[in-house]
C-alpha positions as CSV (number, residue, x, y, z in Angstrom):
1,M,4.7,13.9,15.5
2,D,4.0,10.2,15.4
3,L,5.9,7.9,13.0
4,I,2.9,7.4,10.7
5,D,2.5,11.1,10.2
6,R,6.2,11.5,9.4
7,L,5.9,8.7,6.8
8,R,2.8,10.3,5.3
9,E,4.7,13.6,4.9
10,L,7.5,11.7,3.1
11,S,5.2,9.6,0.9
12,V,3.3,12.5,-0.6
13,Q,6.6,13.9,-1.9
14,I,7.7,10.7,-3.6
15,P,5.5,11.0,-6.7
16,K,6.8,14.6,-7.2
17,Q,10.5,13.4,-6.9
18,Q,10.5,10.1,-8.8
19,Q,11.0,11.4,-12.3
20,Y,14.1,13.3,-11.2
21,I,15.8,10.4,-9.4
22,S,17.9,8.3,-11.8
23,T,20.9,7.3,-9.7
24,E,21.7,5.5,-6.4
25,E,23.1,8.7,-4.9
26,A,20.0,10.6,-5.7
27,T,17.9,7.8,-4.2
28,K,20.0,8.0,-1.0
29,N,19.7,11.8,-0.6
30,A,16.1,12.2,-1.6
31,L,14.5,9.1,-0.2
32,V,16.6,6.9,2.1
33,M,18.2,9.5,4.3
34,P,14.8,11.1,5.2
35,F,13.4,7.6,5.9
36,I,16.3,6.8,8.3
37,N,15.7,10.2,9.9
38,A,12.0,9.5,10.3
39,L,13.0,6.4,12.4
40,G,14.6,8.8,14.8
41,Y,18.3,8.4,13.8
42,N,20.3,11.5,13.1
43,V,21.7,11.0,9.6
44,F,24.2,13.8,10.1
45,D,25.7,12.3,13.3
46,P,28.3,9.7,12.4
47,T,28.0,8.1,15.8
48,E,24.4,7.2,14.9
49,V,24.5,6.7,11.1
50,T,27.7,6.0,9.2
51,P,27.6,6.2,5.4
52,E,29.9,4.0,3.3
53,L,31.0,1.9,6.3
54,V,34.1,0.0,5.3
55,A,35.3,-3.5,6.4
56,D,37.4,-6.3,5.0
57,V,35.4,-9.4,4.1
58,G,37.6,-12.4,3.5
59,T,39.7,-11.8,0.4
60,K,37.7,-8.7,-0.5
61,K,39.3,-5.5,0.9
62,G,37.4,-2.2,1.4
63,E,33.9,-3.7,1.2
64,K,31.3,-0.9,1.9
65,V,27.7,-0.9,2.9
66,D,25.8,2.2,2.0
67,Y,24.6,3.0,5.6
68,A,25.1,1.5,9.0
69,V,22.9,2.6,11.9
70,L,25.0,2.4,15.1
71,K,24.3,1.8,18.8
72,D,27.1,2.1,21.3
73,S,29.5,2.3,18.3
74,S,28.3,-1.1,16.9
75,P,26.2,-1.6,13.7
76,I,22.7,-2.7,14.4
77,I,21.0,-2.1,11.0
78,L,22.7,-2.2,7.6
79,F,21.3,-0.5,4.5
80,E,22.1,-1.3,0.9
81,V,20.6,1.1,-1.6
82,K,19.6,0.5,-5.2
83,C,18.4,3.1,-7.7
84,C,14.8,4.1,-7.3
85,G,12.5,1.9,-9.4
86,V,14.6,-1.2,-9.4
87,D,12.7,-4.4,-8.8
88,L,14.2,-5.6,-5.5
89,N,12.9,-9.1,-6.1
90,N,15.4,-9.5,-8.9
91,V,18.3,-7.9,-7.1
92,H,20.9,-9.9,-5.1
93,A,22.0,-7.9,-2.1
94,S,25.6,-9.0,-2.5
95,Q,27.4,-6.3,-0.4
96,L,24.7,-6.5,2.3
97,Y,25.0,-10.3,2.3
98,R,28.8,-10.3,2.7
99,Y,28.9,-7.6,5.3
100,F,26.1,-9.1,7.4
101,S,28.3,-12.0,8.4
102,V,31.2,-10.0,9.8
103,T,29.3,-7.4,11.9
104,A,27.2,-7.6,15.0
105,A,24.2,-6.3,13.1
106,R,21.2,-8.7,13.1
107,F,19.2,-6.7,10.5
108,G,19.9,-5.8,6.9
109,I,17.7,-3.6,4.7
110,L,17.7,-3.6,0.9
111,T,15.9,-0.6,-0.6
112,D,15.2,1.4,-3.6
113,G,13.9,4.3,-1.5
114,I,10.3,3.2,-1.8
115,N,10.3,-0.5,-1.0
116,Y,12.3,-1.6,2.1
117,H,13.1,-5.3,2.4
118,F,14.1,-6.3,5.9
119,Y,16.4,-9.4,6.4
120,S,17.8,-11.2,9.4
121,D,19.5,-14.6,10.1
122,L,16.5,-16.6,11.1
123,D,17.5,-19.7,9.2
124,A,21.2,-19.9,10.1
125,P,23.2,-17.8,12.6
126,N,25.3,-15.0,11.1
127,K,24.1,-15.8,7.6
128,M,21.6,-13.4,6.1
129,D,18.4,-15.2,5.0
130,A,17.6,-15.4,1.3
131,K,14.1,-13.9,1.8
132,P,13.1,-10.8,3.7
133,F,10.9,-11.3,6.8
134,F,9.3,-7.9,6.5
135,V,8.6,-5.6,3.5
136,F,7.6,-2.0,3.8
137,N,6.3,0.1,0.9
138,M,6.4,3.9,1.3
139,L,3.4,4.3,-1.1
140,D,1.3,1.6,0.4
141,F,1.2,1.3,4.2
142,D,-1.3,1.2,7.0
143,E,-1.3,1.4,10.8
144,G,-0.5,-2.4,11.1
145,T,2.7,-2.2,9.0
146,V,3.8,1.0,10.6
147,D,3.4,-0.6,14.0
148,E,5.9,-3.3,12.9
149,L,8.2,-0.6,11.5
150,K,8.1,1.3,14.8
151,K,10.2,-1.6,16.3
152,F,13.1,-0.3,14.3
153,T,13.0,3.3,15.6
154,K,15.7,4.6,17.8
155,S,13.4,4.9,20.8
156,A,12.0,1.4,20.5
157,F,14.8,-0.7,19.0
158,D,15.1,-4.1,20.8
159,V,16.7,-7.0,19.0
160,D,14.9,-9.7,20.9
161,D,11.5,-8.0,20.5
162,I,11.9,-7.8,16.8
163,L,13.2,-11.4,16.4
164,S,10.3,-12.7,18.5
165,T,7.8,-11.8,15.7
166,A,10.1,-11.9,12.7
167,N,9.3,-15.5,11.7
168,E,5.6,-14.9,12.1
169,L,5.9,-11.9,9.8
170,R,7.8,-13.8,7.2
171,Y,5.3,-16.7,7.1
172,K,2.4,-14.3,6.9
173,R,3.9,-12.5,4.0
174,E,4.7,-15.7,2.1
175,I,1.2,-17.1,2.7
176,K,-0.4,-13.9,1.5
177,A,1.8,-14.1,-1.7
178,I,0.7,-17.7,-2.2
179,M,-3.0,-16.7,-1.8
180,A,-2.5,-13.9,-4.3
181,V,-1.2,-16.5,-6.9
182,E,-4.0,-18.9,-6.2
183,F,-6.5,-16.2,-6.4
184,N,-5.5,-15.3,-10.0
185,G,-4.9,-18.9,-11.2
186,P,-5.7,-21.7,-8.8
187,S,-3.2,-24.6,-8.9
188,E,-4.4,-28.2,-9.4
189,E,-3.5,-28.9,-5.7
190,F,-5.6,-26.0,-4.6
191,V,-8.5,-26.9,-6.7
192,R,-8.3,-30.6,-5.7
193,F,-8.4,-29.5,-2.0
194,F,-11.8,-27.9,-2.4
195,A,-13.3,-30.2,-5.0
196,S,-12.6,-33.3,-2.9
197,R,-14.8,-31.8,-0.1
198,V,-17.8,-31.0,-2.3
199,Y,-17.6,-33.6,-5.1
200,S,-18.1,-37.2,-4.1
201,R,-17.2,-38.9,-7.3
202,R,-13.8,-39.5,-8.9
203,L,-11.9,-36.3,-9.8
204,T,-11.0,-36.8,-13.4
205,Q,-9.0,-34.3,-15.4
206,T,-12.2,-33.0,-17.0
207,V,-13.8,-32.5,-13.6
208,L,-10.7,-30.7,-12.3
209,E,-10.8,-28.4,-15.2
210,D,-14.4,-27.5,-14.5
211,F,-13.6,-27.0,-10.8
212,T,-10.7,-24.7,-11.6
213,E,-13.1,-22.1,-13.0
214,I,-15.7,-22.8,-10.2
215,T,-13.0,-22.4,-7.5
216,K,-11.8,-19.1,-9.1
217,Q,-15.3,-17.8,-9.2
218,A,-16.1,-18.9,-5.7
219,F,-12.9,-17.3,-4.4
220,R,-13.7,-14.0,-6.0
221,A,-17.3,-14.1,-4.9
222,F,-16.3,-14.8,-1.3
223,L,-13.9,-11.8,-1.2
224,N,-16.4,-9.5,-2.9
225,E,-19.1,-10.6,-0.4
226,R,-16.7,-9.8,2.5
227,I,-15.9,-6.4,1.0
228,E,-19.5,-5.6,0.4
229,S,-20.4,-6.7,4.0
230,R,-17.8,-4.4,5.5
231,L,-18.8,-1.6,3.2
232,K,-22.5,-2.0,4.0
233,S,-21.7,-2.0,7.7
234,A,-19.7,1.3,7.2
235,L,-22.5,2.8,5.1
236,D,-25.2,1.8,7.6
237,S,-23.2,3.4,10.4
238,E,-22.8,6.6,8.4
239,A,-26.4,6.6,7.3
240,Q,-27.5,6.4,11.0
241,E,-25.4,9.5,11.7
242,I,-27.0,11.6,9.0
243,V,-30.6,10.4,9.3
244,P,-31.6,13.1,11.8
245,E,-30.4,15.8,9.4
246,Q,-32.3,14.3,6.4
247,S,-35.4,13.1,8.2
248,K,-37.2,16.5,7.5
249,P,-36.9,17.9,4.0
250,T,-36.0,21.6,4.1
251,E,-37.1,24.2,1.7
252,A,-33.4,24.6,0.6
253,N,-33.1,20.9,-0.1
254,E,-36.3,20.9,-2.2
255,K,-35.1,23.9,-4.1
256,A,-31.8,22.2,-4.8
257,E,-33.5,19.1,-6.1
258,E,-35.7,21.2,-8.4
259,E,-32.6,22.9,-9.8
260,I,-30.9,19.6,-10.5
261,E,-34.0,18.3,-12.3
262,Q,-34.1,21.5,-14.4
263,D,-30.5,21.2,-15.4
264,G,-31.1,17.6,-16.5
265,V,-28.5,16.2,-14.1
266,V,-29.5,13.0,-12.5
267,T,-27.2,11.4,-9.9
268,T,-27.5,7.6,-10.6
269,S,-27.3,4.9,-8.0
270,D,-24.0,3.7,-9.4
271,E,-22.5,7.2,-8.9
272,K,-23.9,7.3,-5.3
273,D,-22.5,3.8,-4.6
274,A,-19.1,4.7,-6.1
275,Y,-19.0,7.9,-4.0
276,M,-19.5,5.8,-0.8
277,I,-16.8,3.4,-1.9
278,V,-14.4,6.3,-2.3
279,K,-15.3,7.7,1.1
280,S,-14.8,4.3,2.7
281,I,-11.3,4.1,1.1
282,L,-10.3,7.6,2.1
283,R,-11.5,7.5,5.7
284,E,-8.1,6.1,6.6
285,V,-6.4,9.4,5.6
286,V,-8.9,12.1,5.9
287,D,-12.1,13.0,7.8
288,V,-14.9,11.9,5.4
289,K,-16.9,15.0,6.2
290,R,-14.4,16.8,4.0
291,I,-15.2,14.7,1.0
292,A,-17.9,16.1,-1.3
293,M,-19.6,15.1,-4.5
294,R,-20.7,17.3,-7.4
295,D,-22.6,16.0,-10.4
296,V,-22.7,17.7,-13.8
297,Q,-23.9,16.6,-17.2
298,T,-20.8,14.7,-18.4
299,Y,-19.3,13.4,-15.1
300,C,-19.6,13.2,-11.4
301,S,-16.8,14.7,-9.3
302,V,-15.5,13.8,-5.9
303,L,-13.8,16.8,-4.3
304,L,-11.8,17.6,-1.1
305,D,-13.5,20.4,0.9
306,D,-16.0,20.8,-1.9
307,N,-13.3,22.7,-3.8
308,N,-13.1,22.3,-7.6
309,R,-9.3,22.9,-7.3
310,K,-9.0,19.7,-5.2
311,P,-10.5,17.0,-7.4
312,I,-10.0,13.5,-6.0
313,C,-11.6,11.6,-8.9
314,R,-14.4,11.6,-11.4
315,F,-17.0,9.0,-12.3
316,R,-17.5,8.9,-16.0
317,F,-20.4,6.5,-16.1
318,N,-22.6,8.0,-18.9
319,N,-21.1,5.7,-21.5
320,K,-23.4,2.8,-21.7
321,T,-20.7,0.3,-22.9
322,Q,-17.8,1.3,-20.6
323,K,-17.5,3.0,-17.2
324,Y,-14.4,5.1,-16.5
325,L,-12.8,6.2,-13.2
326,G,-10.8,9.5,-13.7
327,I,-7.9,10.1,-11.3
328,P,-5.7,13.3,-11.4
329,T,-2.1,12.7,-12.3
330,A,1.0,14.6,-11.0
331,D,0.9,17.0,-13.9
332,K,-2.8,17.8,-13.2
333,Q,-4.1,15.8,-16.1
334,E,-6.8,13.1,-15.8
335,E,-6.0,9.4,-16.2
336,R,-9.2,7.7,-17.3
337,I,-9.2,4.1,-16.1
338,P,-11.8,1.7,-17.5
339,I,-13.7,-0.3,-14.9
340,D,-16.1,-3.2,-15.3
341,D,-17.5,-3.2,-11.8
342,L,-17.7,-0.7,-9.0
343,D,-15.6,-3.0,-6.8
344,D,-12.8,-2.3,-9.3
345,I,-12.5,1.1,-7.5
346,F,-10.8,-0.6,-4.6
347,K,-7.9,-1.6,-6.9
348,Y,-7.0,2.1,-7.1
349,A,-7.2,2.9,-3.4
350,D,-3.5,3.8,-3.2
351,Q,-3.8,6.3,-6.0
352,L,-6.8,7.9,-4.4
353,K,-5.1,8.2,-1.1
354,T,-2.0,9.7,-2.8
355,V,-4.1,12.3,-4.4
356,V,-5.7,13.3,-1.1
357,N,-2.3,13.3,0.7
358,L,-1.0,15.7,-1.9
359,Y,-3.7,18.2,-1.0
360,L,-3.1,17.7,2.7
């Protein structure tokens, strides 16, 4: 089984376990140990993984790090575990930081069992960096991030190989974070950069204020157009595949259409478009041929294997003032999420993937 498949198996269990994990020890047992095991290290072999590794650091005696992955009896990766749900961005990895400088390990990982922050000594030798160079989220990963994680597996671990791309990973992550901030609220510097290229007169404060909103709208429009372009390409490709089957209306199809009209159920263009968006999101985790749509009077369902017991989501678009996306929760209830635009469905891609993974 490939690493991404092992991680998917673990990720679908997390929503079921989270509410029962309230301590660091529970986080270690339920989440971190399976993660280390997925990387190919035997957590029950102390020559590969040592829990509570002890060392004296300066005046501090008996310092411990939660886990140390070993190679040839020497630590290569250190883990410091915090309780599941803790915001790692607000946590200082004190034990990891101190222990890092007195071992041969070049990599330290701070984790809450869901998010894994990978650190090294890129800025100064034997001194752990203040910022992680790589972040892995067990509830939100793709093939690209898993490919980076593979470098830390037992079979592929190579210090030089990891460090050769570590800086690039760090800078990419930080640039993406800056872009996210600018996307939500463009800074004056960001606005001025674009305004100066399209506006020939003096950039007064009033002009900059106007361009702040213009820049925000342009940024959003650009991203939406890129998304729509990729979605259209995927839909066109899919349409070409099914045209031969639909080119000749069959008696069964005509009968089905008559039954829909008699029941007063009309599948709207918004529902069809939303269905295609959901399929484009889920094609990463399941064969889209297994995703079906059923429309009734009050809502439109998207199902796995056309099975009512496997609902993926519901489109509640009949309310003229507000559309809702319904997503099943862990306790089999439906969370109704208001959406203003069909593109908003992309914001809930992770939840939709989690629902499907639970069935799989």
